[in-house]
C-alpha positions as CSV (number, residue, x, y, z in Angstrom):
1,M,16.1,14.7,-27.2
2,K,13.6,14.3,-24.3
3,R,15.3,13.3,-21.0
4,V,13.1,11.6,-18.5
5,G,14.1,10.5,-15.0
6,I,12.2,7.7,-13.2
7,L,12.4,6.2,-9.8
8,T,10.5,3.8,-7.5
9,S,10.2,4.8,-3.9
10,G,8.9,3.3,-0.7
11,G,7.7,-0.3,-0.2
12,D,7.9,-2.5,-3.3
13,C,4.8,-4.1,-4.9
14,Q,4.0,-6.4,-7.8
15,A,3.3,-3.8,-10.6
16,L,6.2,-1.3,-10.3
17,N,8.0,-2.9,-13.3
18,A,4.8,-3.0,-15.3
19,T,4.2,0.7,-14.7
20,M,7.7,1.7,-15.7
21,R,7.3,-0.4,-18.8
22,G,4.1,1.5,-19.6
23,V,5.8,4.8,-19.3
24,A,8.8,3.7,-21.4
25,K,6.7,2.1,-24.2
26,G,4.5,5.2,-24.3
27,L,7.6,7.5,-24.6
28,Y,9.3,5.3,-27.2
29,S,6.0,5.3,-29.2
30,L,5.8,9.1,-29.1
31,Y,9.4,10.0,-29.6
32,G,11.1,6.9,-31.1
33,S,13.9,5.1,-29.4
34,D,16.4,7.8,-30.5
35,G,14.2,10.7,-29.4
36,V,14.0,10.0,-25.7
37,E,16.5,9.1,-23.0
38,I,15.3,7.4,-19.8
39,I,17.4,7.7,-16.6
40,G,16.6,5.2,-14.0
41,F,17.5,6.3,-10.4
42,L,18.5,3.4,-8.1
43,E,17.0,2.8,-4.7
44,G,14.3,5.5,-5.0
45,Y,15.1,9.0,-3.9
46,K,18.5,7.9,-2.6
47,G,19.5,7.5,-6.3
48,L,18.4,11.1,-7.0
49,I,20.2,12.4,-3.9
50,Y,23.5,10.6,-4.3
51,E,23.6,10.4,-8.2
52,K,23.1,6.7,-8.4
53,Y,21.5,6.0,-11.8
54,R,21.6,4.0,-15.0
55,R,20.9,5.1,-18.5
56,M,18.2,2.7,-19.8
57,T,17.4,1.4,-23.3
58,P,14.3,-0.2,-24.8
59,R,15.8,-3.6,-24.0
60,D,15.7,-2.8,-20.3
61,F,11.9,-2.6,-20.4
62,T,11.3,-5.9,-22.3
63,G,9.5,-8.7,-20.4
64,L,8.7,-6.6,-17.4
65,L,4.9,-6.8,-17.6
66,T,4.7,-9.9,-15.3
67,V,7.8,-9.3,-13.2
68,G,7.2,-8.3,-9.6
69,G,9.3,-5.9,-7.6
70,T,11.4,-3.2,-9.2
71,I,14.5,-3.5,-11.4
72,L,15.6,-0.1,-10.1
73,G,15.4,-1.1,-6.4
74,S,13.6,1.0,-3.8
75,S,14.1,2.5,-0.4
76,R,12.2,4.5,2.1
77,T,13.2,8.2,2.4
78,P,10.8,9.6,5.1
79,F,9.3,12.9,4.1
80,K,9.6,14.2,7.7
81,L,13.4,13.9,7.4
82,I,13.7,15.1,3.8
83,R,14.6,18.7,4.9
84,E,17.2,17.5,7.4
85,P,20.8,17.1,6.3
86,D,22.2,13.6,6.1
87,R,24.9,12.4,8.5
88,N,27.5,14.1,6.3
89,G,25.7,17.4,6.3
90,L,24.3,17.1,2.8
91,D,21.2,19.1,1.9
92,K,19.0,16.3,0.4
93,V,16.6,18.6,-1.4
94,K,19.4,20.7,-2.9
95,A,21.2,17.5,-3.9
96,M,18.1,16.2,-5.7
97,K,17.6,19.4,-7.6
98,D,21.3,19.5,-8.5
99,T,21.2,15.9,-9.9
100,Y,18.1,16.8,-11.9
101,K,19.8,19.8,-13.4
102,K,23.1,18.1,-14.0
103,L,21.5,15.4,-16.0
104,K,19.4,18.0,-17.9
105,L,16.2,16.2,-17.2
106,D,13.0,17.5,-18.7
107,C,11.0,15.8,-16.0
108,L,11.0,13.2,-13.2
109,V,8.5,10.4,-12.9
110,V,7.9,9.1,-9.3
111,L,6.2,5.8,-8.7
112,G,5.3,5.8,-5.0
113,G,2.7,6.1,-2.2
114,N,1.8,8.8,0.2
115,G,5.3,9.8,1.5
116,S,6.8,9.5,-1.9
117,Q,4.2,11.8,-3.5
118,K,4.7,14.3,-0.7
119,T,8.3,14.5,-1.7
120,A,7.3,14.6,-5.4
121,N,5.1,17.6,-4.6
122,L,7.9,19.3,-2.7
123,L,10.2,18.9,-5.7
124,S,7.4,20.3,-7.9
125,E,7.1,23.3,-5.6
126,E,10.9,23.7,-5.9
127,G,10.5,24.1,-9.6
128,L,11.2,20.7,-11.0
129,N,8.8,19.1,-13.6
130,V,7.4,16.1,-11.8
131,I,4.7,13.4,-12.5
132,G,3.5,11.0,-9.9
133,L,2.1,7.5,-10.4
134,P,0.1,5.9,-7.6
135,K,1.8,2.9,-6.0
136,T,0.8,1.1,-2.8
137,I,-0.7,-2.2,-1.7
138,D,-2.6,-0.2,1.0
139,N,-4.8,1.8,-1.5
140,D,-4.6,4.7,0.8
141,L,-3.5,7.4,-1.7
142,W,-5.8,10.3,-2.0
143,G,-7.1,11.3,-5.4
144,T,-7.3,7.9,-7.1
145,D,-9.9,5.2,-6.8
146,T,-7.2,2.5,-6.7
147,T,-3.5,2.1,-6.7
148,F,-1.4,-0.4,-8.7
149,G,-0.3,-3.2,-6.4
150,F,-3.5,-3.2,-4.4
151,Q,-5.4,-5.9,-6.4
152,S,-2.3,-8.1,-6.5
153,A,-1.9,-7.9,-2.7
154,I,-5.6,-8.6,-2.2
155,S,-5.1,-11.8,-4.3
156,T,-2.2,-13.0,-2.2
157,A,-3.9,-12.2,1.1
158,T,-7.1,-13.9,-0.1
159,N,-5.2,-17.0,-1.1
160,V,-3.8,-17.2,2.4
161,I,-7.2,-17.0,4.0
162,D,-8.5,-19.6,1.5
163,C,-5.7,-22.0,2.5
164,I,-6.4,-21.4,6.2
165,H,-10.1,-22.3,5.8
166,T,-9.4,-26.0,5.2
167,T,-7.1,-26.5,8.2
168,A,-9.3,-24.4,10.4
169,A,-12.3,-26.5,9.6
170,S,-10.4,-29.8,10.0
171,H,-9.2,-29.0,13.5
172,N,-12.1,-26.7,14.7
173,R,-9.6,-24.0,15.4
174,I,-9.7,-20.2,15.5
175,F,-7.3,-18.7,13.1
176,I,-6.1,-15.1,12.9
177,V,-4.6,-14.0,9.6
178,E,-2.7,-10.8,10.0
179,V,-2.8,-8.6,6.9
180,M,-0.6,-5.6,6.1
181,G,-2.0,-2.2,6.8
182,H,-0.8,0.0,9.8
183,K,-3.0,3.0,9.2
184,V,-5.8,1.9,6.9
185,G,-7.8,-1.2,6.3
186,W,-8.6,-1.4,2.6
187,L,-6.4,-4.5,2.1
188,T,-7.7,-6.4,5.1
189,L,-11.3,-5.4,4.3
190,N,-11.2,-6.6,0.7
191,A,-9.2,-9.8,1.4
192,G,-11.4,-10.6,4.4
193,I,-14.6,-10.4,2.3
194,A,-13.0,-12.2,-0.6
195,G,-11.7,-15.0,1.7
196,G,-14.9,-15.4,3.7
197,A,-13.5,-14.2,7.0
198,D,-16.0,-14.2,9.9
199,I,-14.4,-11.3,11.7
200,I,-12.5,-8.4,10.1
201,L,-10.6,-5.9,12.2
202,I,-9.3,-2.7,10.6
203,P,-7.8,0.5,12.1
204,E,-10.8,2.7,11.2
205,I,-13.2,0.6,13.3
206,P,-11.8,0.0,16.9
207,Y,-12.8,-3.4,18.3
208,N,-14.1,-4.7,21.5
209,V,-12.7,-8.1,22.6
210,K,-16.1,-9.0,24.1
211,S,-17.7,-8.5,20.7
212,I,-15.2,-10.8,19.1
213,I,-15.8,-13.5,21.8
214,S,-19.5,-13.1,21.3
215,K,-19.2,-13.7,17.5
216,I,-17.1,-16.8,18.1
217,E,-19.6,-18.2,20.6
218,E,-22.5,-17.4,18.3
219,R,-20.8,-19.4,15.5
220,G,-20.4,-22.3,17.9
221,K,-24.1,-22.4,18.7
222,T,-24.9,-22.7,15.0
223,G,-22.5,-25.6,14.5
224,H,-19.5,-23.7,13.3
225,D,-16.7,-24.6,15.6
226,F,-14.0,-22.7,13.7
227,T,-13.6,-19.0,13.1
228,I,-11.4,-17.0,10.9
229,L,-10.3,-13.4,11.7
230,A,-8.7,-11.1,9.1
231,V,-6.8,-8.6,11.3
232,A,-5.0,-5.5,10.0
233,E,-1.5,-4.8,11.5
234,G,-2.9,-1.5,12.8
235,A,-6.1,-2.8,14.3
236,I,-6.8,-1.2,17.6
237,S,-9.1,-1.8,20.6
238,K,-11.7,0.7,21.6
239,E,-10.0,1.1,24.9
240,R,-6.7,2.2,23.3
241,A,-8.4,4.3,20.6
242,E,-10.2,6.4,23.2
243,M,-6.9,7.1,25.1
244,K,-5.1,10.4,24.8
245,K,-2.3,10.3,22.3
246,K,0.5,10.1,24.9
247,D,-1.3,7.3,26.8
248,R,-2.1,5.4,23.6
249,K,1.5,5.6,22.6
250,A,2.6,4.1,25.9
251,A,0.0,1.4,25.7
252,L,1.1,0.4,22.2
253,A,4.7,0.3,23.4
254,E,3.7,-2.0,26.2
255,L,1.8,-4.2,23.6
256,A,5.0,-4.4,21.5
257,A,7.0,-5.4,24.5
258,N,4.8,-8.3,25.3
259,Y,3.6,-9.6,21.9
260,P,4.9,-9.7,18.3
261,S,1.8,-7.9,17.2
262,V,-1.8,-7.1,18.1
263,S,-2.8,-10.5,16.5
264,Y,-0.9,-12.4,19.1
265,E,-2.4,-10.4,21.9
266,L,-5.9,-11.1,20.5
267,A,-5.0,-14.8,20.3
268,A,-4.1,-14.9,24.0
269,Q,-7.3,-13.0,25.0
270,I,-9.5,-15.3,22.9
271,T,-7.9,-18.4,24.4
272,E,-8.3,-17.1,27.9
273,A,-12.0,-16.3,27.3
274,T,-13.0,-19.4,25.4
275,G,-10.3,-22.1,26.1
276,K,-10.1,-22.7,22.3
277,D,-7.0,-23.3,20.3
278,V,-6.0,-20.1,18.4
279,R,-3.3,-19.9,15.7
280,V,-1.8,-16.8,14.1
281,T,-0.7,-16.7,10.5
282,V,1.3,-13.7,9.2
283,P,1.9,-13.8,5.4
284,G,3.9,-10.6,5.8
285,H,5.9,-9.5,2.7
286,M,4.4,-12.3,0.6
287,Q,1.7,-9.7,0.0
288,R,4.2,-7.5,-1.8
289,G,5.7,-10.2,-3.9
290,G,5.0,-12.4,-6.9
291,M,3.5,-11.5,-10.3
292,P,1.0,-8.7,-10.7
293,V,-2.6,-9.9,-11.4
294,A,-4.2,-9.0,-14.7
295,Y,-6.1,-6.0,-13.3
296,D,-2.8,-4.4,-12.1
297,R,-1.1,-5.1,-15.4
298,V,-3.9,-3.2,-17.3
299,L,-4.0,-0.4,-14.8
300,S,-0.2,0.0,-14.8
301,S,-0.1,0.1,-18.6
302,R,-2.8,2.7,-18.8
303,L,-1.2,4.9,-16.1
304,G,2.2,4.6,-17.7
305,A,0.8,5.5,-21.2
306,Q,-1.0,8.6,-19.8
307,A,2.2,9.7,-18.0
308,A,4.0,9.5,-21.3
309,L,1.3,11.5,-23.0
310,N,1.4,14.2,-20.2
311,I,5.2,14.4,-20.8
312,S,4.7,15.0,-24.5
313,K,2.3,17.9,-23.6
314,D,4.6,19.3,-20.9
315,K,1.9,18.7,-18.3
316,Y,3.6,18.4,-15.0
317,G,2.8,18.7,-11.3
318,D,0.1,16.0,-11.3
319,L,-0.6,12.5,-10.0
320,V,-1.8,10.3,-12.9
321,A,-4.7,8.5,-11.3
322,I,-7.9,6.5,-12.0
323,Q,-11.4,7.8,-11.1
324,N,-14.6,6.2,-12.2
325,H,-12.7,3.9,-14.6
326,K,-11.1,6.9,-16.4
327,I,-7.4,7.9,-16.2
328,V,-7.2,11.5,-15.0
329,S,-4.5,14.0,-13.7
330,V,-4.8,15.3,-10.2
331,P,-2.6,18.1,-8.9
332,L,0.1,16.8,-6.5
333,S,-0.7,19.7,-4.2
334,E,-4.2,18.4,-3.7
335,I,-3.3,14.9,-2.8
336,A,0.0,15.3,-0.9
337,G,-0.2,14.4,2.8
338,K,-3.8,13.2,2.6
339,L,-4.6,9.6,3.6
340,K,-7.6,7.8,2.1
341,M,-9.1,5.8,4.9
342,V,-12.0,3.4,5.1
343,D,-15.2,5.2,6.1
344,P,-17.0,3.1,8.7
345,N,-20.3,4.2,7.1
346,D,-19.2,3.2,3.6
347,D,-21.6,0.9,1.7
348,I,-19.0,-1.9,1.6
349,I,-19.0,-2.0,5.4
350,A,-22.8,-2.2,5.6
351,E,-22.9,-4.9,2.9
352,A,-20.2,-6.9,4.8
353,R,-22.3,-6.7,8.0
354,L,-25.3,-7.9,6.0
355,L,-23.3,-11.0,5.1
356,G,-22.8,-11.7,8.8
357,I,-19.2,-10.4,9.0
358,S,-18.3,-8.8,12.4
359,F,-16.1,-5.8,12.7
360,G,-15.6,-6.3,16.5
361,D,-17.6,-3.2,17.3
362,E,-21.1,-4.7,17.9
363,S,-22.8,-4.1,21.2
364,T,-22.6,-6.9,23.7
365,S,-24.5,-7.6,26.9
366,E,-22.3,-7.5,30.0
């Protein structure tokens, strides 16, 4: 009997269930329904720490391909706190290892993003058999060309920008659509291009407000009286980006005290400079919800099937990823703690600029 533990950790996304289904169907195909037992840990790593789990059957994985979220529940267990005892003094790492051994697991499958895979790598280094699967709407996980959940989130964010277009044009307003992404801009970049945004602001390319104003005025001169900005949550001005870390932290704290987010500060700055009506739309967690798009369903199925195959071969300690359209295995030790950011010199940035999209960093005359 093969005993496999599985958990979903960190922020939820549309294709977690589809990926678990892929793992389960692959295992049942390889071992038969009587030859494998799947233990689903509830609420991510918390389930592994506090022995909260359920024994799953083939019926549990039926109909999951199109269901968003995660039937196991999820939670954030910050890697930086994983070595610290909980409020009752419990050693979390030891507790996870003890649960694994108590249930006599052959391996643990972790569906998660950067922090989750860092913990997966830690458990691998502690001697557990672990397989990682790349989940995040941010697409910021090193070692894989894309993550499941990313394309679905792009679709949702793009739909928001599409809807904003008609009202922006009708009222000749400036609209800011704030897209998820605190540290990296992959989601904002792709949704912005797909939705026809005029200005895209991402964390990797600090912006200058004067450049944004210049782009808005340029559009006005060519008869376009409305402008749409796709702004990442973590977009940052050049002024703040050039500050020392301590000063930047204080400046961001001041921003948070005065505005709900950077988008609202930008709206106030644009209104002050142009006198134009600026509205902010924040789709928020809509970007994590709903059904996975077809691309993510295929990707999740492929990743899950390969994870099952790796388990059958006792191949552990890897992230199952996709590179150049092929499913591959990448050592967790090589990807843990690495953030895949947008390169400002990447072809996609140059191509977007050629389309007339501003990234808020263009030179302007004083």
